[in-house]
KOLRO-721766 format. One line per 5 residues: for each residue x, y, z of N, C-alpha, C. Coordinates in steps of 0.2 Angstrom, whole numbers, plus 5000, padded with zeros to 4 digits. Layout:
X,Y,Z,X,Y,Z,X,Y,Z | ...
//
This chain:
5043,5040,5029,5039,5034,5025,5040,5034,5019 | 5039,5040,5014,5037,5041,5009,5043,5037,5005 | 5051,5040,5008,5057,5038,5007,5056,5030,5005 | 5056,5028,5011,5054,5020,5012,5052,5017,5006 | 5043,5020,5005,5040,5016,5000,5043,5018,4995
5047,5022,4992,5050,5023,4985,5057,5018,4985 | 5060,5017,4991,5066,5011,4990,5064,5004,4988 | 5057,5002,4992,5054,4997,4991,5053,4994,4984 | 5048,5001,4981,5048,5001,4973,5054,5001,4969 | 5059,5003,4971,5066,5001,4966,5068,4996,4968
5067,4992,4974,5070,4984,4976,5066,4979,4972 | 5060,4981,4971,5056,4975,4967,5059,4977,4958 | 5058,4984,4957,5062,4984,4949,5068,4981,4948 | 5072,4981,4954,5078,4978,4954,5079,4971,4952 | 5075,4968,4956,5074,4960,4955,5072,4959,4949
5066,4961,4946,5063,4960,4939,5070,4963,4935 | 5074,4967,4936,5080,4967,4932,5084,4963,4931 | 5086,4961,4937,5091,4956,4938,5090,4947,4936 | 5082,4946,4938,5081,4940,4935,5082,4940,4928 | 5080,4946,4925,5078,4945,4916,5084,4946,4913
5089,4949,4917,5099,4949,4915,5101,4941,4915 | 5099,4938,4921,5101,4931,4921,5098,4925,4918 | 5092,4927,4915,5087,4922,4911,5088,4920,4904 | 5094,4928,4902,5097,4930,4896,5104,4922,4895 | 5107,4923,4902,5112,4921,4902,5111,4914,4902
5105,4909,4906,5103,4903,4905,5109,4900,4911 | 5111,4903,4916,5115,4900,4921,5111,4897,4928 | 5110,4892,4927,5107,4888,4933,5107,4890,4941 | 5113,4892,4942,5114,4892,4949,5114,4900,4950 | 5115,4904,4946,5113,4911,4947,5107,4911,4948
5102,4909,4943,5096,4908,4942,5093,4907,4951 | 5095,4901,4951,5093,4897,4960,5094,4903,4964 | 5100,4908,4964,5103,4913,4969,5098,4918,4970 | 5096,4921,4963,5091,4926,4961,5083,4925,4964 | 5083,4917,4962,5076,4916,4965,5076,4916,4974
5080,4914,4976,5081,4915,4983,5081,4920,4986 | 5085,4926,4982,5086,4933,4985,5079,4936,4984 | 5076,4935,4978,5068,4938,4978,5063,4935,4984 | 5065,4928,4984,5061,4926,4990,5061,4930,4998 | 5067,4931,4998,5070,4934,5003,5066,4942,5005
5069,4944,4996,5066,4951,4998,5057,4952,5000 | 5054,4947,4994,5046,4948,4997,5045,4946,5003 | 5047,4942,5007,5046,4940,5012,5047,4947,5019 | 5054,4950,5016,5055,4956,5021,5051,4960,5020 | 5049,4961,5013,5045,4967,5012,5038,4965,5016
5035,4962,5019,5030,4958,5021,5028,4963,5028 | 5032,4963,5031,5030,4966,5039,5032,4972,5039 | 5035,4976,5035,5034,4984,5034,5028,4986,5032 | 5026,4984,5027,5023,4985,5022,5014,4985,5027 | 5013,4978,5029,5009,4977,5034,5007,4982,5041
5013,4984,5045,5013,4989,5049,5013,4994,5046 | 5013,4998,5041,5011,5003,5039,5004,5004,5036 | 5000,4998,5033,4994,4999,5033,4991,4998,5039 | 4992,4994,5043,4988,4995,5051,4989,5001,5053 | 4995,5004,5053,4995,5011,5058,4990,5017,5053
4992,5015,5047,4986,5021,5043,4978,5019,5045 | 4977,5012,5046,4970,5011,5049,4969,5014,5056 | 4975,5014,5060,4971,5016,5067,4972,5024,5064 | 4977,5028,5061,4976,5035,5059,4970,5036,5058 | 4967,5033,5053,4961,5035,5049,4955,5036,5056
4955,5030,5060,4949,5033,5065,4952,5039,5069 | 4955,5042,5070,4958,5049,5074,4955,5055,5070 | 4953,5059,5075,4949,5066,5072,4953,5070,5067 | 4951,5071,5061,4957,5075,5057,4959,5073,5053 | 4960,5065,5053,4963,5063,5048,4960,5057,5043
4954,5057,5044,4948,5051,5040,4950,5055,5034 | 4950,5060,5030,4948,5062,5023,4958,5066,5021 | 4962,5064,5027,4968,5068,5024,4971,5064,5018 | 4973,5070,5012,4975,5068,5006,4981,5064,5006 | 4986,5068,5011,4993,5064,5010,4991,5057,5014
4988,5057,5018,4988,5050,5021,4985,5046,5016 | 4980,5046,5013,4976,5042,5007,4981,5041,5003 | 4986,5046,4999,4991,5044,4996,4997,5039,4998 | 4998,5039,5005,5003,5034,5008,4999,5027,5006 | 4994,5029,5007,4990,5022,5008,4988,5016,5003
4988,5022,4997,4987,5020,4990,4994,5018,4986 | 4999,5019,4989,5006,5019,4988,5005,5012,4991 | 5006,5012,4998,5008,5004,5002,5004,4999,4999 | 4997,5000,4996,4993,4996,4992,4995,4993,4986 | 4999,4997,4984,5003,4996,4976,5006,4990,4976
5011,4994,4982,5018,4990,4983,5016,4983,4986 | 5010,4981,4988,5008,4975,4992,5003,4972,4987 | 5002,4975,4981,5000,4971,4976,5006,4968,4972 | 5012,4971,4971,5017,4969,4968,5020,4964,4972 | 5019,4964,4979,5022,4957,4982,5017,4952,4981
5012,4952,4981,5008,4946,4981,5010,4943,4974 | 5009,4948,4969,5010,4945,4961,5015,4942,4962 | 5023,4946,4965,5028,4941,4964,5029,4934,4968 | 5025,4935,4975,5024,4929,4978,5023,4923,4975 | 5017,4923,4969,5014,4918,4966,5019,4918,4960
5020,4923,4956,5025,4920,4950,5030,4919,4951 | 5034,4917,4958,5040,4913,4957,5039,4906,4959 | 5031,4905,4959,5028,4898,4958,5027,4895,4952 | 5027,4901,4947,5025,4898,4940,5025,4892,4936 | 5033,4890,4937,5034,4883,4935,5034,4878,4938
5030,4879,4944,5030,4873,4948,5021,4872,4952 | 5017,4875,4949,5011,4876,4950,5008,4869,4952 | 5005,4868,4956,5002,4861,4958,4994,4863,4957 | 4990,4859,4955,4983,4861,4953,4979,4857,4957 | 4973,4858,4959,4967,4854,4961,4960,4857,4960
4953,4853,4962,4947,4855,4960,4945,4860,4966 | 4945,4864,4964,4941,4870,4969,4935,4874,4967 | 4930,4875,4972,4927,4880,4969,4927,4885,4970 | 4928,4889,4963,4929,4895,4962,4925,4902,4965 | 4920,4900,4966,4915,4904,4970,4918,4906,4976
4921,4904,4980,4922,4906,4989,4930,4910,4986 | 4933,4908,4981,4939,4914,4980,4937,4919,4978 | 4932,4918,4974,4929,4926,4972,4925,4930,4976 | 4921,4925,4982,4918,4931,4986,4924,4932,4992 | 4930,4930,4992,4936,4932,4997,4938,4937,4994
4939,4938,4987,4942,4944,4983,4939,4950,4984 | 4931,4949,4981,4926,4954,4982,4923,4958,4988 | 4926,4954,4994,4925,4955,5000,4931,4963,5000 | 4936,4960,5001,4943,4965,5001,4939,4971,4997 | 4939,4969,4992,4939,4975,4986,4933,4979,4988
4927,4976,4991,4921,4980,4992,4924,4986,5000 | 4929,4984,5003,4930,4988,5008,4936,4994,5005 | 4940,4992,5001,4945,4997,4997,4941,5002,4991 | 4936,5001,4988,4932,5002,4984,4924,5003,4985 | 4922,5008,4992,4917,5008,4993,4910,5010,4989
4914,5014,4984,4908,5018,4982,4905,5012,4973 | 4910,5007,4973,4908,5003,4968,4905,4995,4969 | 4899,4997,4965,4896,4990,4967,4898,4984,4963 | 4898,4978,4967,4901,4973,4964,4895,4966,4965 | 4893,4963,4958,4889,4959,4958,4891,4951,4958
4890,4948,4960,4892,4941,4958,4887,4935,4960 | 4889,4931,4953,4886,4925,4954,4886,4921,4960 | 4882,4917,4963,4885,4914,4969,4883,4905,4968 | 4884,4905,4961,4882,4898,4958,4889,4893,4958 | 4888,4888,4960,4895,4884,4963,4899,4883,4956
4904,4885,4957,4908,4883,4950,4916,4880,4950 | 4914,4873,4948,4922,4869,4950,4928,4870,4946 | 4932,4869,4945,4938,4870,4942,4945,4868,4945 | 4949,4864,4939,4955,4862,4943,4962,4868,4941 | 4964,4870,4945,4969,4878,4945,4971,4876,4952
4977,4879,4952,4981,4881,4955,4979,4886,4961 | 4975,4885,4968,4972,4891,4972,4974,4897,4974 | 4982,4898,4975,4986,4904,4975,4987,4908,4969 | 4986,4906,4962,4988,4908,4956,4981,4910,4954 | 4977,4907,4953,4970,4910,4954,4968,4915,4957
4970,4915,4963,4967,4920,4968,4969,4927,4966 | 4976,4926,4963,4979,4932,4961,4977,4934,4954 | 4975,4929,4950,4973,4932,4943,4966,4935,4945 | 4962,4932,4948,4955,4936,4950,4958,4943,4951 | 4961,4941,4960,4963,4949,4962,4964,4955,4956
4970,4953,4952,4971,4958,4948,4965,4960,4944 | 4960,4956,4941,4957,4957,4935,4952,4961,4940 | 4950,4960,4947,4945,4963,4950,4945,4968,4950 | 4952,4970,4954,4956,4977,4955,4956,4983,4950 | 4959,4981,4943,4957,4983,4938,4950,4987,4937
4945,4982,4936,4938,4983,4934,4936,4989,4940 | 4939,4988,4945,4937,4992,4951,4940,5001,4950 | 4946,5001,4948,4951,5003,4948,4950,5009,4943 | 4949,5007,4937,4946,5010,4932,4942,5010,4929 | 4937,5011,4933,4929,5012,4934,4926,5018,4934
4921,5021,4933,4917,5027,4935,4915,5027,4942 | 4916,5033,4945,4911,5034,4953,4906,5030,4953 | 4904,5026,4958,4897,5023,4959,4897,5019,4953 | 4902,5015,4949,4903,5010,4944,4900,5004,4947 | 4898,5000,4942,4896,4993,4943,4902,4989,4941
4904,4982,4943,4908,4977,4941,4902,4969,4941 | 4902,4965,4936,4898,4960,4938,4902,4953,4936 | 4903,4949,4940,4907,4944,4941,4901,4937,4940 | 4902,4933,4933,4896,4927,4934,4901,4923,4929 | 4897,4916,4928,4899,4911,4924,4896,4909,4921
4899,4904,4915,4895,4900,4911,4897,4896,4906 | 4896,4890,4907,4900,4884,4902,4909,4884,4903 | 4908,4883,4909,4916,4883,4912,4921,4889,4909 | 4916,4896,4909,4919,4902,4908,4918,4906,4913 | 4922,4911,4917,4923,4915,4921,4922,4922,4917
4916,4927,4919,4917,4933,4916,4916,4938,4921 | 4922,4943,4920,4923,4949,4924,4923,4956,4922 | 4915,4958,4921,4913,4963,4917,4913,4971,4921 | 4916,4976,4919,4916,4981,4922,4913,4987,4916 | 4908,4992,4919,4908,4998,4912,4911,5003,4916
4918,5001,4914,4922,5008,4917,4924,5013,4909 | 4931,5013,4909,4934,5018,4905,4936,5013,4898 | 4935,5008,4901,4938,5004,4893,4946,5003,4894 | 4948,5000,4887,4954,4999,4885,4955,5001,4879 | 4961,5005,4877,4963,5008,4870,4962,5002,4865
4967,4999,4869,4972,4994,4864,4971,4987,4868 | 4967,4983,4868,4966,4978,4870,4969,4970,4869 | 4973,4973,4862,4976,4968,4859,4984,4968,4862 | 4986,4973,4865,4991,4975,4869,4992,4973,4876 | 4986,4974,4878,4985,4974,4886,4989,4968,4892
4991,4962,4887,4995,4957,4892,5002,4958,4889 | 5004,4963,4887,5012,4962,4886,5014,4967,4891 | 5021,4964,4894,5023,4966,4898,5024,4973,4900 | 5024,4977,4905,5025,4985,4905,5020,4989,4902 | 5015,4986,4899,5010,4990,4895,5005,4995,4899
5003,5000,4900,5000,5002,4903,4996,5009,4898 | 4991,5012,4900,4987,5016,4896,4985,5023,4900 | 4989,5023,4907,4988,5029,4910,4994,5028,4916 | 4995,5033,4919,5001,5034,4922,5002,5030,4929 | 4995,5028,4931,4994,5024,4937,4996,5016,4934
4996,5015,4941,4998,5007,4940,5006,5007,4939 | 5008,4999,4938,5015,4997,4937,5016,4993,4928 | 5011,4993,4926,5011,4987,4920,5013,4980,4920 | 5012,4977,4927,5014,4971,4926,5008,4967,4928 | 5002,4969,4931,4997,4966,4934,4993,4960,4928
4991,4963,4923,4991,4957,4917,4994,4955,4913 | 5002,4954,4913,5006,4950,4910,5008,4947,4915 | 5006,4948,4921,5005,4941,4928,4998,4937,4927 | 4993,4940,4925,4986,4937,4924,4988,4933,4919 | 4992,4934,4913,4992,4930,4908,4997,4925,4907
5002,4926,4910,5007,4920,4912,5005,4915,4917 | 5002,4917,4922,5000,4913,4927,4994,4908,4924 | 4991,4911,4921,4985,4908,4917,4987,4902,4913 | 4992,4904,4908,4997,4901,4903,4998,4895,4909 | 5003,4895,4914,5004,4890,4918,4998,4885,4920
4993,4887,4921,4988,4883,4922,4983,4880,4917 | 4985,4882,4911,4981,4879,4904,4974,4884,4905 | 4974,4889,4906,4968,4893,4906,4969,4899,4901 | 4963,4898,4897,4963,4904,4893,4959,4910,4894 | 4966,4915,4893,4961,4923,4896,4961,4927,4891
4955,4930,4889,4954,4935,4884,4951,4941,4887 | 4951,4945,4881,4948,4952,4884,4944,4956,4879 | 4938,4958,4878,4935,4963,4874,4934,4970,4878 | 4934,4974,4875,4933,4981,4877,4931,4987,4871 | 4929,4992,4874,4926,4998,4869,4927,5004,4874
4933,5007,4870,4933,5014,4875,4928,5017,4877 | 4929,5018,4885,4924,5025,4887,4916,5019,4887 | 4915,5013,4886,4911,5009,4888,4911,5004,4895 | 4917,5001,4892,4919,4996,4898,4924,4990,4894 | 4924,4984,4900,4926,4979,4897,4926,4972,4900
4927,4967,4896,4925,4960,4901,4931,4955,4897 | 4935,4952,4902,4939,4948,4902,4935,4942,4905 | 4937,4935,4902,4934,4931,4901,4941,4924,4903 | 4939,4920,4907,4944,4914,4908,4939,4908,4908 | 4944,4905,4902,4940,4899,4900,4945,4893,4903
4940,4887,4907,4944,4883,4909,4943,4876,4907
//
């Protein structure tokens, strides 16, 4: 299983590499073929990853597996690959995002419910006041997912995440480890620790730009971060 996960991670990296190489050549046919190739890989990855996570869930219910460290590492790796898959799926639509008026709170609640299960020790507080914006539903879901995931992942044990809105702005605030170089955080492959892939916030920026949404961050090391989305 670990070998499979490594192969999948390598495949994702190769897709990015070939897309980057072809974009330099600006060959429309080559780009289209690679887009199709990427979509096929992303689609094919979904089934085994879903199967792995489902079987892990079943194993966790068995005696002796609940706190098994090796199983938890496999689970974390599978979830990381699933995050990459979700990012790639939305990113391939970057240049053709259709926007619609939606209540952002419904999406936030769905994302938060998922992350409460993944990070049971993190307290996530949500302002449930209706907040309507014109965005692409899939893209904004991925943006919020990436930001909430980071807020939980780089928080302290029993930490807190606050999500609230004001004057057409959405704030995702955490009280975690903070960011050493906030000005660099949206750059491709930038990361401050060995964990993660260094693409999550780059994708956040690209999707926000495609929807004409301004994204900013304020952060203090060891104190926490506030990401702001201005619609």
